[in-house]
C-alpha positions in Angstrom: -12.4 67.9 -99.8 -10.5 66.0 -97.0 -10.5 62.4 -97.6 -12.4 59.9 -96.2 -10.4 56.3 -94.4 -11.6 53.5 -95.4 -12.2 50.6 -92.6 -10.7 46.9 -93.7 -13.7 44.9 -95.4 -12.2 41.9 -95.0 -13.8 39.7 -92.6 -11.9 37.6 -89.8 -12.2 34.3 -90.0 -12.2 31.8 -87.0 -8.8 30.9 -87.0 -8.0 35.2 -86.6 -10.7 35.5 -84.1 -9.7 32.8 -81.5 -6.0 34.2 -81.8 -7.2 37.7 -81.6 -9.6 36.8 -78.6 -6.4 34.7 -76.8 -3.7 37.4 -77.4 -5.5 40.3 -76.2 -7.2 38.5 -73.0 -3.1 37.5 -72.3 -2.5 41.9 -73.5 -5.4 42.6 -70.7 -3.8 40.6 -67.9 -0.2 42.5 -68.4 -1.3 45.7 -68.1 -3.8 45.0 -65.8 -0.6 44.5 -63.4 1.1 46.7 -64.4 -1.3 49.8 -64.0 -2.3 48.9 -60.6 2.3 48.8 -59.7 2.4 52.3 -61.8 0.3 54.1 -59.2 1.8 52.2 -56.2 5.2 52.9 -57.3 4.8 56.7 -58.2 2.5 57.2 -54.5 5.7 55.9 -52.6 8.0 57.8 -54.5 5.9 61.2 -54.4 4.9 61.0 -50.5 8.8 60.0 -49.3 11.3 61.0 -51.7 9.3 64.1 -54.1 9.2 64.5 -57.8 12.9 65.8 -57.7 14.0 62.0 -56.8 12.6 60.7 -60.1 15.4 62.3 -62.5 18.2 60.2 -60.4 15.4 57.0 -60.4 15.4 57.3 -64.2 20.0 56.8 -64.4 18.9 53.5 -61.4 16.3 51.9 -64.0 18.4 53.0 -66.5 20.9 50.4 -65.9 19.2 47.9 -64.4 17.7 47.3 -67.0 20.2 46.9 -69.2 21.9 44.9 -66.6 18.4 42.4 -67.4 18.2 43.6 -71.3 21.8 41.6 -71.9 21.6 38.4 -69.6 18.2 38.4 -72.1 20.0 38.7 -75.2 22.3 35.9 -74.2 20.0 33.5 -73.1 16.8 34.1 -75.8 17.9 31.9 -78.4 17.8 29.2 -76.1 14.5 28.2 -74.9 11.2 28.4 -76.7 8.9 30.9 -77.1 6.8 29.6 -74.1 9.7 29.0 -71.8 10.7 32.5 -72.1 6.6 32.9 -71.5 6.5 31.2 -68.8 10.2 31.7 -66.9 9.4 35.2 -66.6 6.3 35.4 -65.8 7.1 32.5 -62.5 10.2 34.5 -61.7 8.0 38.3 -61.6 4.7 36.5 -59.1 7.7 36.1 -57.3 9.8 39.0 -56.7 5.9 40.8 -56.0 5.1 38.2 -53.7 8.9 38.6 -51.8 7.5 43.0 -51.3 4.7 41.6 -50.5 5.9 39.6 -47.8 8.6 42.2 -46.9 6.4 45.3 -46.9 3.8 43.6 -44.0 7.1 42.7 -42.2 8.3 45.8 -42.3 6.1 48.2 -42.8 5.8 51.9 -42.8 9.4 52.3 -41.3 10.8 49.3 -44.7 8.2 51.5 -46.9 10.1 55.4 -46.5 13.2 54.1 -46.9 14.8 55.4 -49.8 16.4 52.8 -50.7 13.0 50.3 -50.9 11.4 53.2 -52.9 14.1 52.7 -55.3 13.3 48.6 -55.7 10.1 49.9 -55.9 10.1 51.7 -58.8 12.8 50.3 -60.6 10.9 46.6 -60.2 7.6 48.4 -61.9 10.2 49.7 -64.4 11.6 45.8 -65.1 8.1 44.5 -65.4 6.5 47.1 -67.8 9.8 46.3 -70.0 9.7 42.7 -69.8 6.2 41.7 -69.7 5.5 43.4 -72.5 8.3 42.9 -75.1 7.6 38.9 -74.2 3.8 39.4 -75.2 4.8 41.1 -77.7 7.9 40.0 -79.5 5.0 36.1 -78.9 2.6 38.0 -81.4 4.9 39.1 -83.6 6.8 36.0 -83.9 2.6 34.3 -84.2 0.8 36.4 -86.4 1.2 36.9 -89.8 2.8 40.3 -92.2 -0.9 39.6 -93.5 -2.3 39.9 -90.5 -1.1 42.3 -88.8 -3.4 45.6 -89.7 -6.2 44.1 -88.8 -5.6 41.7 -85.4 -3.1 44.1 -83.6 -6.0 47.4 -83.5 -8.3 44.5 -81.8 -5.2 42.8 -79.9 -4.6 46.4 -78.5 -8.0 47.3 -77.4 -6.7 44.3 -74.4 -4.3 46.2 -73.3 -6.4 49.4 -72.4 -9.2 47.7 -70.8 -6.7 46.5 -69.0 -5.5 49.5 -68.2 -9.4 51.0 -67.5 -9.7 47.9 -65.0 -6.3 48.4 -63.5 -6.8 52.5 -62.7 -10.6 51.3 -61.7 -9.8 48.9 -59.3 -6.6 50.9 -58.0 -9.5 53.9 -57.8 -12.0 51.7 -55.3 -9.9 50.0 -54.1 -6.7 51.9 -52.8 -8.0 53.6 -49.3 -10.0 49.9 -48.1 -7.0 47.4 -48.6 -4.4 49.8 -49.0 -2.0 49.4 -52.0 0.4 47.0 -50.2 -2.2 44.3 -50.3 -2.6 45.8 -54.1 0.8 43.2 -55.4 -1.1 40.3 -54.2 -4.1 41.2 -57.3 -0.9 41.5 -59.6 1.3 39.0 -58.8 -2.0 36.3 -59.5 -2.4 39.0 -62.8 0.7 38.1 -63.4 1.0 34.2 -63.2 -1.9 34.2 -65.2 -1.1 35.7 -67.8 2.1 33.2 -67.8 -0.8 30.1 -68.2 -2.9 32.5 -70.8 0.5 32.6 -73.0 0.7 28.7 -72.6 -2.7 27.5 -73.1 -2.3 30.2 -76.6 0.2 28.4 -77.1 -1.2 25.0 -76.9 -4.3 25.6 -79.2 -2.4 28.0 -81.9 0.0 26.0 -82.7 2.2 27.9 -84.2 6.0 26.9 -85.9 8.8 26.3 -83.5 10.6 28.9 -83.9 14.5 28.2 -83.8 16.9 27.6 -80.4 20.4 27.8 -80.5 21.8 25.6 -77.7 24.5 27.0 -75.7 28.0 26.9 -76.4 30.1 24.8 -75.6 33.3 25.2 -73.3 35.4 22.8 -75.4 34.6 24.8 -78.4 36.7 25.9 -81.0 37.4 29.8 -81.1 35.7 30.2 -84.5 32.9 29.1 -83.9 30.5 32.1 -83.7 28.9 32.6 -80.5 25.4 35.2 -80.0 26.8 38.4 -78.4 24.5 40.9 -75.9 25.0 43.5 -78.6 23.9 41.5 -81.9 20.3 43.5 -81.4 23.2 47.4 -81.7 24.5 45.8 -84.5 20.9 44.8 -86.4 20.0 48.8 -85.8 23.1 50.0 -87.3 23.6 48.6 -90.3 20.1 48.6 -91.2 18.2 52.5 -92.1 15.1 51.0 -91.6 15.8 50.3 -87.8 17.5 53.5 -87.9 14.0 55.2 -88.0 12.4 53.3 -85.4 15.3 54.5 -82.9 14.8 58.1 -83.5 11.0 57.9 -83.0 11.9 56.2 -79.9 14.3 58.4 -78.5 12.6 61.5 -79.0 9.0 60.5 -77.8 10.8 59.1 -74.9 12.5 62.5 -74.0 9.7 64.0 -74.5 7.4 61.8 -72.2 9.5 61.0 -69.1 10.4 65.4 -69.3 6.1 65.8 -69.6 5.4 62.9 -66.5 8.1 64.7 -64.9 6.1 68.3 -64.7 2.4 66.1 -64.0 4.5 64.7 -61.1 5.4 68.1 -60.0 1.3 69.3 -60.6 0.4 66.5 -58.5 2.2 66.4 -55.2 1.9 70.5 -55.2 -1.3 69.6 -55.1 -2.3 66.2 -52.6 -0.9 65.6 -49.6 -1.5 61.7 -48.5 0.0 58.3 -50.2 -3.2 56.9 -50.4 -4.9 60.0 -51.8 -1.6 60.3 -55.4 -1.9 57.1 -55.1 -6.4 56.9 -56.1 -5.7 60.1 -57.7 -3.0 58.3 -60.5 -6.0 55.4 -60.5 -8.4 57.9 -61.5 -5.7 59.0 -64.3 -5.0 55.1 -65.4 -8.3 55.4 -66.7 -8.8 57.9 -67.8 -5.6 58.0 -70.1 -7.0 54.3 -71.2 -10.6 55.1 -71.8 -8.8 58.1 -73.9 -6.8 55.0 -75.4 -9.7 53.5 -76.5 -12.0 55.8 -77.8 -8.5 56.2 -80.3 -8.1 52.2 -81.0 -11.9 52.2 -82.1 -12.2 55.1 -84.4 -8.5 56.0 -85.0 -6.8 53.2 -84.8 -9.0 50.9 -87.5 -8.6 53.9 -90.0 -5.4 54.9 -90.2 -3.2 51.7 -89.3 -3.2 51.1 -92.8 -1.6 53.9 -94.5 1.3 53.9 -92.3 3.0 58.3 -92.3 -0.7 59.6 -91.4 -0.5 57.1 -88.2 3.3 58.2 -87.5 2.4 61.4 -87.4 -0.8 62.2 -85.3 0.4 61.4 -81.9 3.3 63.5 -82.1 1.0 66.5 -83.6 -1.2 65.9 -80.9 1.0 65.6 -78.4 2.8 69.3 -79.3 -0.9 70.8 -78.6 -1.4 69.4 -75.3 2.1 70.7 -75.0 1.2 74.1 -75.7 -1.7 73.7 -73.5 0.0 73.2 -70.6 2.1 75.6 -70.7 -0.4 78.3 -70.3 -2.7 76.7 -67.9 -0.2 74.2 -65.4 -3.1 72.2 -63.4 -4.2 69.5 -62.7 -7.0 69.4 -65.1 -4.5 70.3 -67.9 -2.4 67.4 -66.3 -5.2 64.4 -67.1 -5.3 66.5 -70.5 -1.6 66.3 -70.9 -1.4 62.9 -69.9 -4.4 61.5 -72.1 -3.1 62.9 -75.3 0.1 61.0 -74.5 -0.3 57.9 -73.3 -4.0 57.8 -75.1 -1.9 57.1 -77.8 0.6 55.8 -76.7 -0.7 53.0 -75.1 -3.5 52.0 -79.0 -2.8 53.4 -82.4 1.2 54.6 -81.3 1.7 51.3 -80.0 -0.2 49.3 -82.8 2.0 51.2 -85.3 5.3 50.9 -84.3 5.0 47.0 -83.5 3.4 46.2 -87.3 5.8 47.5 -88.4 8.6 44.9 -87.2 5.9 42.0 -88.5 8.0 42.4 -92.3 11.3 42.1 -90.7 13.3 38.6 -89.9 13.7 36.5 -87.1 16.5 37.7 -86.1 15.4 41.1 -86.2 12.6 40.4 -84.2 14.1 39.7 -81.0 17.5 41.0 -80.4 17.3 45.1 -82.3 13.6 45.1 -81.3 14.3 44.2 -77.8 17.2 46.6 -78.2 15.4 48.9 -79.4 12.2 48.8 -77.0 14.9 48.5 -73.7 18.5 49.6 -74.1 16.8 52.9 -77.0 13.8 53.6 -74.6 16.3 53.7 -71.5 18.2 56.1 -73.1 15.4 58.3 -74.0 14.7 59.0 -70.3 18.4 58.8 -69.4 18.9 61.9 -71.3 16.1 63.1 -70.3 17.2 62.6 -66.7 20.4 64.6 -67.6 18.2 67.3 -69.4 15.9 67.8 -65.8 18.7 67.4 -63.2 20.8 71.0 -65.1 17.4 72.6 -65.3 17.1 72.1 -61.4 20.7 72.7 -60.0 20.6 75.9 -62.1 17.0 77.1 -61.3 14.9 74.7 -58.9 12.0 72.7 -60.6 11.1 74.8 -63.6 7.5 73.4 -65.4 8.4 76.1 -67.9 11.8 75.1 -68.6 10.8 71.6 -69.2 7.8 72.7 -71.0 9.9 73.8 -73.2 12.7 71.3 -72.9 9.1 69.2 -74.2 8.4 70.9 -77.2 11.5 70.6 -79.1 11.6 66.7 -78.9 8.4 66.1 -79.7 9.5 69.3 -83.2 12.4 66.1 -83.8 9.5 63.6 -83.2 7.2 65.0 -86.0 10.3 65.2 -88.2 11.4 61.9 -87.7 7.8 60.8 -87.9 7.3 61.6 -91.4 10.6 60.7 -92.8 9.6 56.6 -91.4 6.5 57.7 -93.3 7.7 57.8 -96.2 10.5 55.2 -96.1 8.0 52.3 -94.9 5.6 54.1 -98.6 8.7 53.9 -100.2 9.6 49.6 -99.3 6.2 48.9 -100.3 6.5 50.1 -102.6 9.3 48.7 -104.1 8.2 45.0 -102.9 5.2 45.4 -104.6 7.3 45.9 -108.0 9.2 43.7 -107.5 6.7 40.4 -109.1 6.2 42.6 -112.1 10.3 43.0 -112.7 10.6 39.7 -112.5 7.9 38.6 -114.7 10.1 40.8 -117.5 13.6 39.6 -116.2 13.4 37.0 -117.7 16.1 36.1 -120.6 15.7 36.7 -124.2 14.7 34.3 -126.4 17.2 32.2 -127.3 20.0 33.7 -125.0 21.5 31.6 -122.0 20.5 32.5 -118.7 23.3 33.9 -116.2 26.1 31.6 -115.6 25.3 29.7 -112.4 21.4 30.9 -112.3 18.4 28.1 -113.2 16.1 29.3 -115.8 13.1 31.7 -115.9 9.9 29.7 -114.4 6.7 30.9 -116.1 
């Protein structure tokens, strides 16, 4: 008989409800802005340059985001949580306003330029990396390990509802106001999210994180300095983090390849930029609706069971990819996107973020930033190499792309299974530690080891 996974039964405290509400609304505004931007960039790409340009754009995004995270890693420890949130929000709002002004002044002639299409695409990629990472890093810092399994589900619902709202807004408004004026909505939402971050900090008043002052030029050479690659060093010396890296690489590779074939199907089916933007807005709320269902039904039941929670997304995506291989049409493309992003925005996101909660501060901020930016983009870059090879050899082949995606999904399943076992082992060892400590006190009449304190009863 199948085992029924129990729902968490402990009721939320008033403080937990307040924390969940604040973080959920903040995440809602962040993801609503993202899902307003995604259809704009995809429609611009497919209309002016075509899907075959996507692998090159992935490389451009890897370089741009890589440069950005080098700077981020150097300065992040010199600012408080709220300074990071406030600075990133204001900066992105100003950049979005600059793009809006440029498009109104330059019109279609500017929007069709290859360099401008690249700029729009990379801007959205940078936003999705930085703003989502800033939000989850803040959340990981203010949510305790005891709260994580119960609070991350409801917090994630805010992001899923944001995806639905963003998709619905594009679907409803793009034909009325056009893609350009949607940038104003995005800028307003980014500023609103920054304001919510400030409100959250003011109300919750979490303990301040350590801020490292900038090194002085006159400092002696022996003084340790924070390097931009500290996150990579933390990952390389920690097998637990390396397992997370394997999952992120395999997922991003598979997701980038399947996203490419979805773009190819949409490009071959729809003609105008507005039609493509509207269709991607529609895809957005369908995907986010799937994620909402997953968040409400699957996440509460599976999140405490890390191995099962890690395995469900790749297995379902594998089945959907096989279905798309036999029926490469718009309807099946939507099913594939829902199986990928629907679970990525819900179960996969929640379980991945909960795996960081027990880690020390430096791994939350630096190792997580390295994984979320460099490793994430490395997976996309590898997929770009593979896609460019396929295009160079035989043109845009959906069948060859699907074969690549299936191979990556198998790797993902193996890595998820290994990480699930490692998590269970670590939790078991942690649970046994207090019991072992009770029986590890010196025997009666024996002196404790040199340099140690006697065990306290």
